[in-house]
C-alpha positions as CSV (number, residue, x, y, z in Angstrom):
1,M,102.5,215.1,156.2
2,R,101.8,215.1,152.5
3,R,104.2,212.2,151.8
4,F,102.5,210.2,154.6
5,L,99.1,210.7,153.0
6,K,100.4,209.9,149.6
7,F,102.0,206.7,150.8
8,S,98.8,205.7,152.8
9,F,96.5,206.5,149.8
10,A,98.7,204.5,147.4
11,S,99.1,201.6,149.8
12,I,95.2,201.2,150.3
13,L,94.7,201.4,146.6
14,M,97.4,198.8,145.9
15,L,95.9,196.5,148.5
16,I,92.5,196.8,146.8
17,G,94.1,196.4,143.4
18,G,95.9,193.2,144.5
19,L,92.8,191.8,146.1
20,A,90.7,192.5,143.0
21,G,93.4,191.0,140.8
22,W,93.6,187.8,143.0
23,A,89.8,187.4,142.8
24,L,89.8,187.7,139.0
25,G,92.7,185.3,138.8
26,E,90.8,182.9,140.9
27,V,87.7,183.2,138.6
28,Y,90.1,182.6,135.6
29,A,91.8,179.7,137.3
30,A,88.5,178.0,138.2
31,S,87.4,178.2,134.5
32,Q,90.7,177.1,133.0
33,W,91.8,174.7,135.7
34,E,92.4,171.7,133.4
35,A,94.4,173.7,130.9
36,I,96.6,175.3,133.5
37,V,97.4,172.2,135.6
38,K,97.2,169.3,133.1
39,Y,98.7,171.0,130.0
40,A,100.7,174.0,131.2
41,R,101.8,172.1,134.4
42,L,101.6,175.2,136.5
43,P,100.4,175.5,140.1
44,I,96.8,176.6,140.4
45,W,97.9,179.7,142.3
46,F,100.2,181.0,139.6
47,P,97.5,182.8,137.6
48,K,96.1,184.3,140.7
49,L,99.5,185.7,141.6
50,L,100.1,187.1,138.1
51,A,96.7,188.8,138.3
52,A,97.3,190.2,141.8
53,I,100.7,191.7,140.8
54,F,99.0,193.2,137.6
55,G,96.2,194.7,139.9
56,I,98.9,196.2,142.2
57,L,100.7,197.8,139.3
58,V,97.6,199.3,137.8
59,A,96.4,200.5,141.3
60,F,99.9,202.1,141.9
61,L,99.8,204.1,138.6
62,F,96.2,205.1,139.2
63,A,97.0,206.2,142.7
64,M,99.7,208.7,141.8
65,H,97.4,210.4,139.3
66,A,94.4,210.2,141.6
67,F,96.3,211.7,144.6
68,N,97.7,214.6,142.6
69,T,94.2,215.3,141.2
70,L,92.7,215.2,144.7
71,V,95.3,217.6,146.0
72,R,94.6,220.0,143.3
73,F,90.9,219.6,143.9
74,T,91.4,220.3,147.6
75,E,93.4,223.4,146.9
76,S,90.8,224.8,144.6
77,L,88.0,224.0,147.1
78,E,89.8,226.0,149.8
79,K,89.9,229.0,147.5
80,M,86.4,228.6,146.3
81,P,84.0,231.3,147.5
82,A,81.3,230.3,149.9
83,R,78.4,230.7,147.4
84,D,80.3,228.4,145.0
85,K,80.7,225.8,147.7
86,V,76.9,226.0,148.6
87,A,76.0,225.7,144.9
88,S,78.2,222.7,144.3
89,I,76.9,220.8,147.3
90,V,73.3,221.4,146.2
91,G,74.2,220.3,142.7
92,V,75.7,217.1,143.9
93,L,72.8,216.4,146.1
94,L,70.4,216.8,143.1
95,G,72.7,214.5,141.1
96,V,72.6,211.8,143.6
97,L,68.8,212.1,143.9
98,F,68.3,211.7,140.1
99,T,70.8,208.8,140.2
100,A,68.8,207.0,142.8
101,V,65.8,207.2,140.5
102,A,67.9,206.0,137.6
103,A,69.2,203.1,139.7
104,L,65.7,201.9,140.5
105,I,64.8,201.9,136.7
106,F,68.0,200.2,135.5
107,G,67.9,197.7,138.4
108,S,64.5,196.6,137.5
109,A,65.0,196.5,133.7
110,L,68.3,194.7,133.8
111,R,68.0,192.2,136.5
112,S,69.7,189.6,134.4
113,M,72.6,191.8,133.7
114,P,73.9,193.3,137.0
115,W,77.2,194.4,135.6
116,A,75.5,196.3,132.8
117,A,73.0,198.0,135.2
118,L,75.9,199.0,137.5
119,S,77.8,200.6,134.7
120,L,74.7,202.5,133.6
121,I,74.1,203.6,137.2
122,L,77.6,204.9,137.6
123,L,77.5,206.7,134.2
124,S,74.2,208.3,135.0
125,G,75.5,209.3,138.4
126,Y,78.5,211.1,136.9
127,I,76.3,212.9,134.3
128,F,73.6,213.9,136.8
129,C,76.2,215.2,139.3
130,H,78.0,217.2,136.7
131,L,74.8,218.7,135.2
132,G,73.7,219.5,138.9
133,V,76.7,221.4,139.7
134,V,76.8,223.4,136.4
135,A,73.1,224.3,136.8
136,M,73.6,225.3,140.5
137,M,76.7,227.4,139.7
138,G,74.7,229.3,137.0
139,M,72.1,230.3,139.6
140,K,74.1,230.6,142.7
141,R,73.0,234.1,143.4
142,E,69.3,233.1,143.4
143,L,70.2,229.9,145.3
144,F,72.1,231.8,148.0
145,G,69.3,234.3,148.3
146,M,66.8,231.4,149.2
147,L,68.8,230.5,152.2
148,P,67.3,231.9,155.5
149,G,68.7,235.2,156.5
150,T,70.6,235.8,153.3
151,S,68.1,237.3,150.8
152,D,68.5,240.8,152.1
153,S,72.3,240.7,152.5
154,L,73.7,239.7,149.1
155,E,74.6,243.3,148.3
156,D,76.2,243.7,151.8
157,M,78.6,241.0,151.0
158,K,80.5,243.4,148.7
159,P,83.6,244.8,150.5
160,Q,83.8,248.4,151.4
161,K,86.6,250.5,149.9
162,C,87.9,247.4,148.1
163,K,91.5,247.8,146.5
164,I,91.8,245.4,143.6
165,L,95.3,244.3,142.7
166,D,96.8,244.1,139.3
167,T,99.2,241.2,138.2
168,N,102.0,243.7,137.5
169,V,101.8,245.5,140.9
170,I,101.9,242.1,142.7
171,I,105.0,241.0,140.8
172,D,106.5,244.5,141.4
173,G,106.3,243.7,145.2
174,R,106.2,247.2,146.6
175,I,102.4,247.0,147.3
176,A,103.3,244.6,150.2
177,D,105.4,247.3,151.8
178,V,102.8,250.0,151.3
179,C,100.0,247.8,152.7
180,R,102.2,247.1,155.8
181,T,102.5,250.8,156.6
182,G,98.6,251.0,156.9
183,F,98.1,253.8,154.3
184,V,95.9,251.5,152.1
185,E,92.4,251.3,153.7
186,G,89.7,248.6,153.2
187,T,89.9,245.1,151.8
188,I,92.9,244.1,149.6
189,Y,91.3,241.9,146.9
190,V,93.0,239.5,144.4
191,P,90.5,238.4,141.6
192,G,90.6,234.8,140.5
193,F,91.6,235.8,136.9
194,V,94.6,237.7,138.3
195,L,95.7,234.6,140.4
196,D,95.3,232.4,137.3
197,E,97.5,234.7,135.2
198,L,100.0,234.7,137.9
199,Q,100.0,230.8,137.9
200,Q,100.3,230.8,134.2
201,I,103.4,233.1,134.4
202,A,104.8,230.9,137.1
203,D,104.5,227.8,134.9
204,S,105.9,229.5,131.8
205,A,108.8,227.9,129.9
206,D,110.8,231.2,129.9
207,A,113.0,231.3,133.1
208,L,112.6,235.0,133.7
209,K,108.8,234.9,133.4
210,R,108.7,231.8,135.6
211,A,110.8,233.6,138.3
212,R,108.5,236.7,138.1
213,G,105.4,234.6,138.5
214,R,106.8,232.7,141.5
215,R,107.9,236.0,143.1
216,G,104.3,237.3,142.8
217,L,102.7,234.1,144.4
218,E,105.3,234.3,147.2
219,I,104.4,237.9,147.8
220,L,100.7,237.1,147.9
221,H,101.3,234.2,150.2
222,Q,103.2,236.5,152.6
223,M,100.5,239.2,152.4
224,Q,97.8,236.8,153.2
225,K,99.6,235.8,156.4
226,E,100.2,239.4,157.6
227,M,97.1,241.3,156.5
228,R,93.5,241.0,155.4
229,L,93.9,239.7,151.9
230,V,90.7,238.3,150.1
231,V,91.0,236.0,147.1
232,R,88.3,235.1,144.5
233,Q,85.3,235.6,146.7
234,F,83.6,238.5,144.9
235,D,84.3,237.7,141.3
236,I,81.3,238.0,138.8
237,P,80.7,235.5,136.0
238,E,79.7,238.1,133.5
239,I,83.3,239.2,132.9
240,E,84.6,235.8,131.8
241,G,86.3,235.8,128.4
242,D,87.4,239.4,128.5
243,Q,91.0,240.6,128.7
244,V,92.5,240.9,132.1
245,D,92.5,244.7,132.1
246,L,88.8,244.9,130.9
247,K,88.0,242.4,133.7
248,L,89.7,244.5,136.3
249,V,87.8,247.6,135.1
250,K,84.4,245.8,135.2
251,L,85.1,244.1,138.5
252,A,86.1,247.5,140.0
253,K,82.9,249.1,138.8
254,H,80.8,246.3,140.1
255,L,82.3,246.3,143.6
256,N,82.7,250.2,143.5
257,G,86.4,249.8,144.4
258,A,89.8,251.0,143.2
259,I,92.5,249.4,141.2
260,I,96.1,249.4,142.4
261,T,98.5,249.1,139.5
262,N,101.7,250.4,138.0
263,D,100.5,249.8,134.4
264,F,100.3,253.1,132.5
265,N,97.8,251.9,129.9
266,L,95.5,250.3,132.5
267,N,95.7,253.6,134.5
268,K,94.4,255.6,131.5
269,V,91.8,253.1,130.5
270,A,90.3,252.9,134.0
271,E,90.3,256.7,134.5
272,L,88.4,257.1,131.2
273,Q,85.7,254.8,132.5
274,G,85.4,256.6,135.8
275,V,87.2,253.9,138.0
276,E,89.6,255.2,140.7
277,V,93.2,254.1,140.1
278,L,96.1,254.1,142.7
279,N,99.4,254.1,140.7
280,I,102.3,252.9,142.8
281,N,104.8,254.7,140.4
282,E,103.0,258.0,141.0
283,L,103.2,257.4,144.7
284,A,106.9,256.6,144.6
285,N,107.5,259.8,142.6
286,A,105.5,261.8,145.1
287,L,107.6,260.5,148.0
288,K,111.0,261.3,146.4
289,P,112.8,264.0,148.3
290,V,112.6,267.6,146.8
291,V,115.9,268.7,145.4
292,L,116.3,272.4,144.7
293,P,118.7,274.2,142.4
294,G,121.9,275.1,144.3
295,E,122.0,272.1,146.5
296,E,125.0,269.9,146.6
297,L,124.9,266.1,146.1
298,T,127.4,263.3,146.3
299,V,126.9,260.7,143.5
300,T,128.7,258.1,141.6
301,V,128.9,258.5,137.9
302,I,128.2,255.2,136.2
303,K,127.9,255.7,132.5
304,E,128.1,258.3,129.6
305,G,125.1,260.5,128.8
306,R,123.5,261.3,125.4
307,E,125.1,264.6,124.9
308,P,129.0,264.9,124.6
309,N,130.8,264.9,127.9
310,Q,127.7,264.2,130.0
311,G,127.8,261.7,132.8
312,I,124.9,259.8,134.3
313,A,124.4,259.0,138.0
314,Y,121.5,257.8,140.1
315,L,120.3,258.7,143.5
316,D,119.3,256.1,146.1
317,D,115.6,256.3,145.0
318,G,116.3,255.9,141.3
319,T,116.3,259.5,140.3
320,M,118.5,260.1,137.2
321,V,121.2,262.8,137.6
322,V,122.7,264.3,134.3
323,I,126.0,265.8,135.0
324,E,127.6,268.3,132.5
325,N,131.2,267.6,131.8
326,G,130.9,264.3,133.9
327,K,132.1,261.8,131.3
328,K,135.6,262.0,132.6
329,Y,134.4,261.1,136.1
330,I,132.8,257.7,135.1
331,N,133.2,255.2,138.1
332,S,134.1,257.9,140.4
333,T,132.2,259.5,143.3
334,I,132.1,263.2,143.1
335,D,130.3,266.3,144.5
336,V,127.8,268.0,142.2
337,V,125.7,271.1,142.4
338,V,122.1,271.0,141.2
339,S,121.5,273.5,138.3
340,S,117.8,272.5,137.4
341,V,115.2,269.9,138.1
342,L,112.8,268.5,135.3
343,Q,109.6,266.7,135.9
344,T,108.9,264.1,133.2
345,I,106.2,261.2,132.9
346,A,108.8,258.7,134.1
347,G,109.7,260.8,137.1
348,K,112.1,263.7,138.1
349,M,115.3,264.3,136.2
350,I,118.1,266.4,137.8
351,F,120.7,268.3,136.0
352,A,123.9,269.2,137.7
353,D,127.4,270.5,137.4
354,V,130.7,269.1,138.8
355,K,131.3,271.1,142.0
356,T,135.0,271.5,141.3
357,D,134.4,272.7,137.8
358,R,131.8,275.2,139.0
359,D,134.1,276.5,141.8
360,E,136.8,276.9,139.2
361,A,134.5,278.8,136.9
362,E,133.2,281.0,139.6
363,E,136.8,281.7,140.8
364,A,137.9,282.5,137.2
365,F,134.9,284.8,136.8
366,G,135.7,286.4,140.0
367,R,139.3,287.1,138.9
368,T,138.0,288.5,135.6
369,L,135.5,290.8,137.3
370,R,138.2,292.0,139.7
371,A,140.6,292.6,137.0
372,Y,138.0,294.5,135.0
373,T,136.9,296.6,138.0
374,S,140.5,297.4,138.9
375,G,141.4,298.5,135.3
376,R,138.3,300.8,135.2
377,T,139.5,302.3,138.5
378,R,143.0,303.1,137.2
379,R,141.6,304.8,134.1
380,K,139.5,307.1,136.2
381,G,142.4,308.0,138.5
382,P,144.4,311.4,138.2
């Protein structure tokens, strides 16, 4: 569909460009008729054809750029909040009104120079429309409040129990699964500056960053299809120019919402300013199964630990298991017995012993204990 629209748009502009070039060539041919026919010995239609071809080429180049610009404008218009759309329409209407007044003035003052008058009218129309949109966007709250039935409901437009997504948590992807379960209440909101940051990452020259940004955009697109996801509608202009983390905190305060993130620094900054934070990493740690000392686990040792003879393994949920004397079992699947569990900032860490080593140690200890007990009994005998 998009290719058909692009082809149709380019064809229409090329037709207009060809006709305009033919008309200009006709004017030139009429003024230089004698030089073209008598001296150059060319047919009278030749300059018209050249001008028409030139007009078609210029129109083709302009059509490609104009169509891409129109597509980007359409996409941004779809994402634009309702108040911004109303303010833009009012601004354009005011610009057209002032342009009409300017057309009357220029038309009467420059009757002998219609091309100059038309140029000034077009220039003034662009300036007035631009100024009108900028002025109305700056007072969109007041403008929206003047509309019938909306003056008392501006504050009611704020979402209830709004959950604001951070860039990192979108790229992480687990938030989509959490939202599908229904544990996250209220509106899921993506601010405009977060979406802009995602687009910048997706357009990065670095291949890894570009892949992360595109993954985040795909996750948002899928979430928008499956659940209530709001984008850009409740942004406030007062936060423009700040860093993304500060924008998130200010927006959360304004909307009385909570931030969903997995960024440790943002978590602390938001908590210090009294903003509720839902940390995906904390949720993941809370949902990990409880492992108690003495339980047996089956793990695969994948690398050497920091201490001598230690081996490192991981559970399915990513929990690290430190195995004493496990170095010799690297790349092997073994049974271990949990000796202790340590809770750290990054999550839980499990310390364990190899089951066969522990069984051998217990058996050796049992033999020693039995030998010692039997020796004491013989000494006490008659």
